[in-house]
PyMOL Python script that loads the backbone (N, CA, C, O; Angstrom):
from pymol import cmd

cmd.read_pdbstr("""\
ATOM      1  N   MET A   1     -10.133  34.097 -99.780  1.00  0.00           N
ATOM      2  CA  MET A   1      -9.218  33.204 -99.141  1.00  0.00           C
ATOM      3  C   MET A   1      -8.288  32.651-100.219  1.00  0.00           C
ATOM      4  O   MET A   1      -8.745  32.142-101.243  1.00  0.00           O
ATOM      5  N   THR A   2      -7.017  32.751 -99.986  1.00  0.00           N
ATOM      6  CA  THR A   2      -6.054  32.238-100.953  1.00  0.00           C
ATOM      7  C   THR A   2      -5.868  30.743-100.743  1.00  0.00           C
ATOM      8  O   THR A   2      -6.309  30.184 -99.739  1.00  0.00           O
ATOM      9  N   THR A   3      -5.207  30.103-101.707  1.00  0.00           N
ATOM     10  CA  THR A   3      -5.028  28.655-101.602  1.00  0.00           C
ATOM     11  C   THR A   3      -4.178  28.268-100.408  1.00  0.00           C
ATOM     12  O   THR A   3      -4.378  27.197 -99.834  1.00  0.00           O
ATOM     13  N   ASP A   4      -3.231  29.117-100.020  1.00  0.00           N
ATOM     14  CA  ASP A   4      -2.404  28.774 -98.862  1.00  0.00           C
ATOM     15  C   ASP A   4      -3.154  28.971 -97.546  1.00  0.00           C
ATOM     16  O   ASP A   4      -2.687  28.519 -96.501  1.00  0.00           O
ATOM     17  N   GLN A   5      -4.314  29.640 -97.580  1.00  0.00           N
ATOM     18  CA  GLN A   5      -5.112  29.829 -96.378  1.00  0.00           C
ATOM     19  C   GLN A   5      -6.214  28.782 -96.258  1.00  0.00           C
ATOM     20  O   GLN A   5      -6.910  28.737 -95.243  1.00  0.00           O
ATOM     21  N   LYS A   6      -6.383  27.947 -97.269  1.00  0.00           N
ATOM     22  CA  LYS A   6      -7.434  26.938 -97.235  1.00  0.00           C
ATOM     23  C   LYS A   6      -7.171  25.933 -96.129  1.00  0.00           C
ATOM     24  O   LYS A   6      -6.028  25.592 -95.825  1.00  0.00           O
ATOM     25  N   ASP A   7      -8.243  25.477 -95.546  1.00  0.00           N
ATOM     26  CA  ASP A   7      -8.136  24.425 -94.554  1.00  0.00           C
ATOM     27  C   ASP A   7      -7.676  23.153 -95.267  1.00  0.00           C
ATOM     28  O   ASP A   7      -8.222  22.819 -96.319  1.00  0.00           O
ATOM     29  N   PRO A   8      -6.688  22.434 -94.726  1.00  0.00           N
ATOM     30  CA  PRO A   8      -6.184  21.235 -95.410  1.00  0.00           C
ATOM     31  C   PRO A   8      -7.245  20.159 -95.595  1.00  0.00           C
ATOM     32  O   PRO A   8      -7.080  19.271 -96.432  1.00  0.00           O
ATOM     33  N   ARG A   9      -8.330  20.223 -94.830  1.00  0.00           N
ATOM     34  CA  ARG A   9      -9.369  19.203 -94.952  1.00  0.00           C
ATOM     35  C   ARG A   9     -10.129  19.283 -96.271  1.00  0.00           C
ATOM     36  O   ARG A   9     -10.789  18.315 -96.649  1.00  0.00           O
ATOM     37  N   VAL A  10     -10.056  20.411 -96.986  1.00  0.00           N
ATOM     38  CA  VAL A  10     -10.822  20.518 -98.230  1.00  0.00           C
ATOM     39  C   VAL A  10     -10.328  19.546 -99.284  1.00  0.00           C
ATOM     40  O   VAL A  10     -11.078  19.199-100.196  1.00  0.00           O
ATOM     41  N   ASN A  11      -9.086  19.098 -99.180  1.00  0.00           N
ATOM     42  CA  ASN A  11      -8.554  18.132-100.133  1.00  0.00           C
ATOM     43  C   ASN A  11      -8.734  16.693 -99.665  1.00  0.00           C
ATOM     44  O   ASN A  11      -8.423  15.753-100.396  1.00  0.00           O
ATOM     45  N   ASP A  12      -9.230  16.525 -98.463  1.00  0.00           N
ATOM     46  CA  ASP A  12      -9.424  15.200 -97.890  1.00  0.00           C
ATOM     47  C   ASP A  12     -10.676  14.555 -98.484  1.00  0.00           C
ATOM     48  O   ASP A  12     -11.674  15.231 -98.731  1.00  0.00           O
ATOM     49  N   ALA A  13     -10.614  13.260 -98.707  1.00  0.00           N
ATOM     50  CA  ALA A  13     -11.759  12.542 -99.271  1.00  0.00           C
ATOM     51  C   ALA A  13     -12.965  12.576 -98.336  1.00  0.00           C
ATOM     52  O   ALA A  13     -14.100  12.420 -98.786  1.00  0.00           O
ATOM     53  N   GLU A  14     -12.731  12.776 -97.055  1.00  0.00           N
ATOM     54  CA  GLU A  14     -13.829  12.818 -96.092  1.00  0.00           C
ATOM     55  C   GLU A  14     -14.524  14.171 -96.059  1.00  0.00           C
ATOM     56  O   GLU A  14     -15.553  14.319 -95.400  1.00  0.00           O
ATOM     57  N   TYR A  15     -13.978  15.157 -96.758  1.00  0.00           N
ATOM     58  CA  TYR A  15     -14.552  16.505 -96.730  1.00  0.00           C
ATOM     59  C   TYR A  15     -15.741  16.554 -97.673  1.00  0.00           C
ATOM     60  O   TYR A  15     -15.576  16.519 -98.892  1.00  0.00           O
ATOM     61  N   ARG A  16     -16.917  16.635 -97.118  1.00  0.00           N
ATOM     62  CA  ARG A  16     -18.117  16.705 -97.938  1.00  0.00           C
ATOM     63  C   ARG A  16     -19.243  17.323 -97.117  1.00  0.00           C
ATOM     64  O   ARG A  16     -19.171  17.382 -95.890  1.00  0.00           O
ATOM     65  N   LEU A  17     -20.266  17.773 -97.798  1.00  0.00           N
ATOM     66  CA  LEU A  17     -21.390  18.396 -97.112  1.00  0.00           C
ATOM     67  C   LEU A  17     -22.525  17.388 -96.956  1.00  0.00           C
ATOM     68  O   LEU A  17     -23.506  17.420 -97.698  1.00  0.00           O
ATOM     69  N   GLU A  18     -22.380  16.515 -96.005  1.00  0.00           N
ATOM     70  CA  GLU A  18     -23.428  15.557 -95.670  1.00  0.00           C
ATOM     71  C   GLU A  18     -23.195  15.099 -94.241  1.00  0.00           C
ATOM     72  O   GLU A  18     -22.219  15.496 -93.607  1.00  0.00           O
ATOM     73  N   LYS A  19     -24.083  14.272 -93.742  1.00  0.00           N
ATOM     74  CA  LYS A  19     -23.957  13.792 -92.364  1.00  0.00           C
ATOM     75  C   LYS A  19     -23.284  12.426 -92.330  1.00  0.00           C
ATOM     76  O   LYS A  19     -23.433  11.610 -93.240  1.00  0.00           O
ATOM     77  N   ASN A  20     -22.529  12.200 -91.235  1.00  0.00           N
ATOM     78  CA  ASN A  20     -21.942  10.877 -91.048  1.00  0.00           C
ATOM     79  C   ASN A  20     -22.963   9.971 -90.363  1.00  0.00           C
ATOM     80  O   ASN A  20     -24.111  10.373 -90.170  1.00  0.00           O
ATOM     81  N   HIS A  21     -22.564   8.764 -89.996  1.00  0.00           N
ATOM     82  CA  HIS A  21     -23.503   7.800 -89.414  1.00  0.00           C
ATOM     83  C   HIS A  21     -24.022   8.229 -88.044  1.00  0.00           C
ATOM     84  O   HIS A  21     -25.074   7.759 -87.610  1.00  0.00           O
ATOM     85  N   GLN A  22     -23.305   9.106 -87.365  1.00  0.00           N
ATOM     86  CA  GLN A  22     -23.756   9.599 -86.067  1.00  0.00           C
ATOM     87  C   GLN A  22     -24.634  10.841 -86.199  1.00  0.00           C
ATOM     88  O   GLN A  22     -25.059  11.402 -85.189  1.00  0.00           O
ATOM     89  N   GLY A  23     -24.909  11.276 -87.421  1.00  0.00           N
ATOM     90  CA  GLY A  23     -25.744  12.452 -87.635  1.00  0.00           C
ATOM     91  C   GLY A  23     -24.987  13.764 -87.548  1.00  0.00           C
ATOM     92  O   GLY A  23     -25.596  14.833 -87.580  1.00  0.00           O
ATOM     93  N   LYS A  24     -23.647  13.697 -87.437  1.00  0.00           N
ATOM     94  CA  LYS A  24     -22.841  14.911 -87.353  1.00  0.00           C
ATOM     95  C   LYS A  24     -22.541  15.409 -88.764  1.00  0.00           C
ATOM     96  O   LYS A  24     -22.194  14.629 -89.651  1.00  0.00           O
ATOM     97  N   TRP A  25     -22.682  16.728 -88.957  1.00  0.00           N
ATOM     98  CA  TRP A  25     -22.403  17.306 -90.270  1.00  0.00           C
ATOM     99  C   TRP A  25     -20.917  17.251 -90.574  1.00  0.00           C
ATOM    100  O   TRP A  25     -20.081  17.457 -89.695  1.00  0.00           O
ATOM    101  N   LEU A  26     -20.601  16.971 -91.828  1.00  0.00           N
ATOM    102  CA  LEU A  26     -19.229  17.008 -92.316  1.00  0.00           C
ATOM    103  C   LEU A  26     -19.136  18.119 -93.350  1.00  0.00           C
ATOM    104  O   LEU A  26     -20.108  18.379 -94.059  1.00  0.00           O
ATOM    105  N   GLY A  27     -18.008  18.770 -93.450  1.00  0.00           N
ATOM    106  CA  GLY A  27     -17.842  19.784 -94.486  1.00  0.00           C
ATOM    107  C   GLY A  27     -17.527  21.153 -93.940  1.00  0.00           C
ATOM    108  O   GLY A  27     -16.810  21.283 -92.948  1.00  0.00           O
ATOM    109  N   CYS A  28     -18.063  22.185 -94.587  1.00  0.00           N
ATOM    110  CA  CYS A  28     -17.633  23.555 -94.308  1.00  0.00           C
ATOM    111  C   CYS A  28     -17.939  24.007 -92.897  1.00  0.00           C
ATOM    112  O   CYS A  28     -17.253  24.893 -92.388  1.00  0.00           O
ATOM    113  N   GLU A  29     -18.947  23.434 -92.235  1.00  0.00           N
ATOM    114  CA  GLU A  29     -19.258  23.879 -90.885  1.00  0.00           C
ATOM    115  C   GLU A  29     -18.151  23.541 -89.901  1.00  0.00           C
ATOM    116  O   GLU A  29     -18.153  24.058 -88.784  1.00  0.00           O
ATOM    117  N   GLU A  30     -17.196  22.682 -90.285  1.00  0.00           N
ATOM    118  CA  GLU A  30     -16.070  22.376 -89.416  1.00  0.00           C
ATOM    119  C   GLU A  30     -14.938  23.384 -89.588  1.00  0.00           C
ATOM    120  O   GLU A  30     -13.979  23.375 -88.816  1.00  0.00           O
ATOM    121  N   LEU A  31     -15.039  24.240 -90.580  1.00  0.00           N
ATOM    122  CA  LEU A  31     -14.034  25.275 -90.787  1.00  0.00           C
ATOM    123  C   LEU A  31     -14.240  26.386 -89.774  1.00  0.00           C
ATOM    124  O   LEU A  31     -15.329  26.507 -89.213  1.00  0.00           O
ATOM    125  N   PRO A  32     -13.213  27.208 -89.523  1.00  0.00           N
ATOM    126  CA  PRO A  32     -13.379  28.334 -88.612  1.00  0.00           C
ATOM    127  C   PRO A  32     -14.501  29.257 -89.088  1.00  0.00           C
ATOM    128  O   PRO A  32     -14.744  29.395 -90.287  1.00  0.00           O
ATOM    129  N   PHE A  33     -15.174  29.881 -88.131  1.00  0.00           N
ATOM    130  CA  PHE A  33     -16.305  30.759 -88.435  1.00  0.00           C
ATOM    131  C   PHE A  33     -15.922  31.840 -89.439  1.00  0.00           C
ATOM    132  O   PHE A  33     -16.707  32.164 -90.331  1.00  0.00           O
ATOM    133  N   GLU A  34     -14.705  32.409 -89.299  1.00  0.00           N
ATOM    134  CA  GLU A  34     -14.263  33.474 -90.198  1.00  0.00           C
ATOM    135  C   GLU A  34     -14.187  32.983 -91.640  1.00  0.00           C
ATOM    136  O   GLU A  34     -14.499  33.731 -92.567  1.00  0.00           O
ATOM    137  N   CYS A  35     -13.776  31.738 -91.832  1.00  0.00           N
ATOM    138  CA  CYS A  35     -13.679  31.183 -93.186  1.00  0.00           C
ATOM    139  C   CYS A  35     -15.054  30.992 -93.795  1.00  0.00           C
ATOM    140  O   CYS A  35     -15.251  31.215 -94.990  1.00  0.00           O
ATOM    141  N   ARG A  36     -16.004  30.580 -92.970  1.00  0.00           N
ATOM    142  CA  ARG A  36     -17.354  30.388 -93.484  1.00  0.00           C
ATOM    143  C   ARG A  36     -17.960  31.728 -93.890  1.00  0.00           C
ATOM    144  O   ARG A  36     -18.627  31.826 -94.919  1.00  0.00           O
ATOM    145  N   LEU A  37     -17.727  32.755 -93.082  1.00  0.00           N
ATOM    146  CA  LEU A  37     -18.259  34.075 -93.418  1.00  0.00           C
ATOM    147  C   LEU A  37     -17.550  34.681 -94.621  1.00  0.00           C
ATOM    148  O   LEU A  37     -18.118  35.521 -95.319  1.00  0.00           O
ATOM    149  N   ALA A  38     -16.309  34.260 -94.867  1.00  0.00           N
ATOM    150  CA  ALA A  38     -15.561  34.789 -96.008  1.00  0.00           C
ATOM    151  C   ALA A  38     -16.247  34.469 -97.325  1.00  0.00           C
ATOM    152  O   ALA A  38     -16.025  35.157 -98.321  1.00  0.00           O
ATOM    153  N   LEU A  39     -17.071  33.443 -97.341  1.00  0.00           N
ATOM    154  CA  LEU A  39     -17.816  33.098 -98.552  1.00  0.00           C
ATOM    155  C   LEU A  39     -18.631  34.283 -99.048  1.00  0.00           C
ATOM    156  O   LEU A  39     -18.733  34.510-100.253  1.00  0.00           O
ATOM    157  N   LEU A  40     -19.207  35.034 -98.124  1.00  0.00           N
ATOM    158  CA  LEU A  40     -20.019  36.183 -98.520  1.00  0.00           C
ATOM    159  C   LEU A  40     -19.174  37.340 -99.015  1.00  0.00           C
ATOM    160  O   LEU A  40     -19.710  38.281 -99.600  1.00  0.00           O
ATOM    161  N   GLY A  41     -17.862  37.299 -98.797  1.00  0.00           N
ATOM    162  CA  GLY A  41     -16.980  38.348 -99.283  1.00  0.00           C
ATOM    163  C   GLY A  41     -16.550  38.147-100.723  1.00  0.00           C
ATOM    164  O   GLY A  41     -15.881  39.008-101.295  1.00  0.00           O
ATOM    165  N   ILE A  42     -16.921  37.028-101.315  1.00  0.00           N
ATOM    166  CA  ILE A  42     -16.551  36.742-102.700  1.00  0.00           C
ATOM    167  C   ILE A  42     -17.565  37.413-103.620  1.00  0.00           C
ATOM    168  O   ILE A  42     -18.758  37.124-103.530  1.00  0.00           O
ATOM    169  N   PRO A  43     -17.111  38.308-104.508  1.00  0.00           N
ATOM    170  CA  PRO A  43     -18.052  39.034-105.376  1.00  0.00           C
ATOM    171  C   PRO A  43     -18.986  38.121-106.164  1.00  0.00           C
ATOM    172  O   PRO A  43     -20.161  38.446-106.339  1.00  0.00           O
ATOM    173  N   MET A  44     -18.484  36.990-106.639  1.00  0.00           N
ATOM    174  CA  MET A  44     -19.332  36.080-107.410  1.00  0.00           C
ATOM    175  C   MET A  44     -20.506  35.577-106.567  1.00  0.00           C
ATOM    176  O   MET A  44     -21.622  35.450-107.069  1.00  0.00           O
ATOM    177  N   VAL A  45     -20.254  35.294-105.295  1.00  0.00           N
ATOM    178  CA  VAL A  45     -21.311  34.788-104.418  1.00  0.00           C
ATOM    179  C   VAL A  45     -22.361  35.860-104.188  1.00  0.00           C
ATOM    180  O   VAL A  45     -23.552  35.559-104.114  1.00  0.00           O
ATOM    181  N   LYS A  46     -21.928  37.111-104.075  1.00  0.00           N
ATOM    182  CA  LYS A  46     -22.873  38.201-103.860  1.00  0.00           C
ATOM    183  C   LYS A  46     -23.828  38.364-105.038  1.00  0.00           C
ATOM    184  O   LYS A  46     -24.933  38.881-104.872  1.00  0.00           O
ATOM    185  N   LYS A  47     -23.411  37.927-106.229  1.00  0.00           N
ATOM    186  CA  LYS A  47     -24.257  38.053-107.418  1.00  0.00           C
ATOM    187  C   LYS A  47     -25.240  36.905-107.567  1.00  0.00           C
ATOM    188  O   LYS A  47     -26.131  36.962-108.414  1.00  0.00           O
ATOM    189  N   LEU A  48     -25.090  35.866-106.757  1.00  0.00           N
ATOM    190  CA  LEU A  48     -25.997  34.723-106.836  1.00  0.00           C
ATOM    191  C   LEU A  48     -27.384  35.118-106.338  1.00  0.00           C
ATOM    192  O   LEU A  48     -27.512  35.984-105.472  1.00  0.00           O
ATOM    193  N   PRO A  49     -28.413  34.491-106.879  1.00  0.00           N
ATOM    194  CA  PRO A  49     -29.762  34.743-106.351  1.00  0.00           C
ATOM    195  C   PRO A  49     -29.844  34.332-104.882  1.00  0.00           C
ATOM    196  O   PRO A  49     -29.157  33.410-104.442  1.00  0.00           O
ATOM    197  N   THR A  50     -30.682  35.020-104.147  1.00  0.00           N
ATOM    198  CA  THR A  50     -30.823  34.740-102.720  1.00  0.00           C
ATOM    199  C   THR A  50     -31.175  33.277-102.469  1.00  0.00           C
ATOM    200  O   THR A  50     -30.690  32.680-101.508  1.00  0.00           O
ATOM    201  N   ALA A  51     -32.002  32.705-103.313  1.00  0.00           N
ATOM    202  CA  ALA A  51     -32.404  31.306-103.126  1.00  0.00           C
ATOM    203  C   ALA A  51     -31.202  30.366-103.186  1.00  0.00           C
ATOM    204  O   ALA A  51     -31.137  29.394-102.433  1.00  0.00           O
ATOM    205  N   ILE A  52     -30.260  30.645-104.071  1.00  0.00           N
ATOM    206  CA  ILE A  52     -29.066  29.802-104.186  1.00  0.00           C
ATOM    207  C   ILE A  52     -28.203  29.939-102.940  1.00  0.00           C
ATOM    208  O   ILE A  52     -27.693  28.944-102.425  1.00  0.00           O
ATOM    209  N   ILE A  53     -28.036  31.166-102.452  1.00  0.00           N
ATOM    210  CA  ILE A  53     -27.251  31.384-101.231  1.00  0.00           C
ATOM    211  C   ILE A  53     -27.906  30.651-100.063  1.00  0.00           C
ATOM    212  O   ILE A  53     -27.215  30.074 -99.224  1.00  0.00           O
ATOM    213  N   GLU A  54     -29.230  30.674-100.009  1.00  0.00           N
ATOM    214  CA  GLU A  54     -29.933  29.961 -98.942  1.00  0.00           C
ATOM    215  C   GLU A  54     -29.690  28.459 -99.034  1.00  0.00           C
ATOM    216  O   GLU A  54     -29.544  27.791 -98.010  1.00  0.00           O
ATOM    217  N   ILE A  55     -29.645  27.930-100.239  1.00  0.00           N
ATOM    218  CA  ILE A  55     -29.359  26.501-100.412  1.00  0.00           C
ATOM    219  C   ILE A  55     -27.949  26.181 -99.936  1.00  0.00           C
ATOM    220  O   ILE A  55     -27.726  25.167 -99.273  1.00  0.00           O
ATOM    221  N   ILE A  56     -26.988  27.055-100.277  1.00  0.00           N
ATOM    222  CA  ILE A  56     -25.604  26.853 -99.838  1.00  0.00           C
ATOM    223  C   ILE A  56     -25.540  26.798 -98.318  1.00  0.00           C
ATOM    224  O   ILE A  56     -24.920  25.902 -97.745  1.00  0.00           O
ATOM    225  N   PHE A  57     -26.183  27.760 -97.673  1.00  0.00           N
ATOM    226  CA  PHE A  57     -26.122  27.801 -96.217  1.00  0.00           C
ATOM    227  C   PHE A  57     -27.006  26.743 -95.566  1.00  0.00           C
ATOM    228  O   PHE A  57     -26.858  26.457 -94.378  1.00  0.00           O
ATOM    229  N   ASP A  58     -27.917  26.165 -96.331  1.00  0.00           N
ATOM    230  CA  ASP A  58     -28.714  25.073 -95.794  1.00  0.00           C
ATOM    231  C   ASP A  58     -27.835  23.870 -95.504  1.00  0.00           C
ATOM    232  O   ASP A  58     -28.166  23.043 -94.654  1.00  0.00           O
ATOM    233  N   PHE A  59     -26.714  23.769 -96.210  1.00  0.00           N
ATOM    234  CA  PHE A  59     -25.773  22.678 -95.976  1.00  0.00           C
ATOM    235  C   PHE A  59     -24.875  22.954 -94.774  1.00  0.00           C
ATOM    236  O   PHE A  59     -24.232  22.041 -94.256  1.00  0.00           O
ATOM    237  N   ALA A  60     -24.829  24.183 -94.340  1.00  0.00           N
ATOM    238  CA  ALA A  60     -24.015  24.538 -93.171  1.00  0.00           C
ATOM    239  C   ALA A  60     -24.911  24.526 -91.938  1.00  0.00           C
ATOM    240  O   ALA A  60     -26.131  24.408 -92.051  1.00  0.00           O
ATOM    241  N   ARG A  61     -24.317  24.645 -90.789  1.00  0.00           N
ATOM    242  CA  ARG A  61     -25.117  24.647 -89.570  1.00  0.00           C
ATOM    243  C   ARG A  61     -26.033  25.853 -89.546  1.00  0.00           C
ATOM    244  O   ARG A  61     -25.686  26.920 -90.053  1.00  0.00           O
ATOM    245  N   ARG A  62     -27.191  25.679 -88.961  1.00  0.00           N
ATOM    246  CA  ARG A  62     -28.208  26.735 -88.930  1.00  0.00           C
ATOM    247  C   ARG A  62     -27.722  27.972 -88.176  1.00  0.00           C
ATOM    248  O   ARG A  62     -28.138  29.085 -88.499  1.00  0.00           O
ATOM    249  N   ASP A  63     -26.863  27.806 -87.194  1.00  0.00           N
ATOM    250  CA  ASP A  63     -26.413  28.971 -86.424  1.00  0.00           C
ATOM    251  C   ASP A  63     -25.586  29.918 -87.272  1.00  0.00           C
ATOM    252  O   ASP A  63     -25.603  31.124 -87.028  1.00  0.00           O
ATOM    253  N   VAL A  64     -24.866  29.415 -88.257  1.00  0.00           N
ATOM    254  CA  VAL A  64     -24.083  30.278 -89.145  1.00  0.00           C
ATOM    255  C   VAL A  64     -25.032  31.148 -89.955  1.00  0.00           C
ATOM    256  O   VAL A  64     -24.821  32.355 -90.078  1.00  0.00           O
ATOM    257  N   TYR A  65     -26.063  30.546 -90.500  1.00  0.00           N
ATOM    258  CA  TYR A  65     -27.046  31.274 -91.295  1.00  0.00           C
ATOM    259  C   TYR A  65     -27.722  32.351 -90.446  1.00  0.00           C
ATOM    260  O   TYR A  65     -27.883  33.486 -90.894  1.00  0.00           O
ATOM    261  N   ARG A  66     -28.116  31.997 -89.222  1.00  0.00           N
ATOM    262  CA  ARG A  66     -28.757  32.978 -88.338  1.00  0.00           C
ATOM    263  C   ARG A  66     -27.809  34.120 -88.011  1.00  0.00           C
ATOM    264  O   ARG A  66     -28.231  35.275 -87.959  1.00  0.00           O
ATOM    265  N   GLU A  67     -26.545  33.819 -87.791  1.00  0.00           N
ATOM    266  CA  GLU A  67     -25.560  34.860 -87.474  1.00  0.00           C
ATOM    267  C   GLU A  67     -25.400  35.827 -88.639  1.00  0.00           C
ATOM    268  O   GLU A  67     -25.297  37.036 -88.431  1.00  0.00           O
ATOM    269  N   ILE A  68     -25.379  35.307 -89.861  1.00  0.00           N
ATOM    270  CA  ILE A  68     -25.236  36.168 -91.032  1.00  0.00           C
ATOM    271  C   ILE A  68     -26.462  37.052 -91.183  1.00  0.00           C
ATOM    272  O   ILE A  68     -26.335  38.247 -91.453  1.00  0.00           O
ATOM    273  N   LEU A  69     -27.650  36.480 -91.011  1.00  0.00           N
ATOM    274  CA  LEU A  69     -28.866  37.284 -91.100  1.00  0.00           C
ATOM    275  C   LEU A  69     -28.870  38.368 -90.035  1.00  0.00           C
ATOM    276  O   LEU A  69     -29.271  39.501 -90.299  1.00  0.00           O
ATOM    277  N   TRP A  70     -28.422  38.021 -88.827  1.00  0.00           N
ATOM    278  CA  TRP A  70     -28.367  38.999 -87.750  1.00  0.00           C
ATOM    279  C   TRP A  70     -27.407  40.127 -88.109  1.00  0.00           C
ATOM    280  O   TRP A  70     -27.718  41.299 -87.895  1.00  0.00           O
ATOM    281  N   CYS A  71     -26.226  39.776 -88.659  1.00  0.00           N
ATOM    282  CA  CYS A  71     -25.243  40.790 -89.051  1.00  0.00           C
ATOM    283  C   CYS A  71     -25.807  41.703 -90.127  1.00  0.00           C
ATOM    284  O   CYS A  71     -25.578  42.912 -90.097  1.00  0.00           O
ATOM    285  N   GLU A  72     -26.544  41.135 -91.081  1.00  0.00           N
ATOM    286  CA  GLU A  72     -27.136  41.936 -92.149  1.00  0.00           C
ATOM    287  C   GLU A  72     -28.174  42.904 -91.585  1.00  0.00           C
ATOM    288  O   GLU A  72     -28.252  44.052 -92.023  1.00  0.00           O
ATOM    289  N   ARG A  73     -28.961  42.454 -90.629  1.00  0.00           N
ATOM    290  CA  ARG A  73     -29.975  43.329 -90.029  1.00  0.00           C
ATOM    291  C   ARG A  73     -29.330  44.457 -89.243  1.00  0.00           C
ATOM    292  O   ARG A  73     -29.831  45.581 -89.248  1.00  0.00           O
ATOM    293  N   VAL A  74     -28.228  44.171 -88.572  1.00  0.00           N
ATOM    294  CA  VAL A  74     -27.536  45.195 -87.787  1.00  0.00           C
ATOM    295  C   VAL A  74     -26.936  46.250 -88.710  1.00  0.00           C
ATOM    296  O   VAL A  74     -26.959  47.439 -88.393  1.00  0.00           O
ATOM    297  N   ARG A  75     -26.391  45.813 -89.870  1.00  0.00           N
ATOM    298  CA  ARG A  75     -25.765  46.751 -90.807  1.00  0.00           C
ATOM    299  C   ARG A  75     -26.773  47.671 -91.470  1.00  0.00           C
ATOM    300  O   ARG A  75     -26.438  48.811 -91.793  1.00  0.00           O
ATOM    301  N   THR A  76     -27.995  47.213 -91.682  1.00  0.00           N
ATOM    302  CA  THR A  76     -28.976  48.026 -92.410  1.00  0.00           C
ATOM    303  C   THR A  76     -29.732  48.956 -91.526  1.00  0.00           C
ATOM    304  O   THR A  76     -30.589  49.701 -92.003  1.00  0.00           O
TER     305      THR A  76
END
""", "prot")
cmd.dss("prot")
cmd.show_as("cartoon", "prot")
cmd.util.cbc("prot")
cmd.orient("prot")
């Protein structure tokens, strides 16, 4: 993803990976699904240990993680 394709919220002070007072997640899970999946298209991310990738996706909604695992199983 190029800088001109970034969601404008990434520069916002409210953009963070934690929950607000209502328990709603803030951060990357609010980005379009395609942008979240684009993370796996970055060569550097592919070289990370699986445990680190799991930690990254632990901050995102669980359905994104399940969808990626499902896609990986379908491809193999």
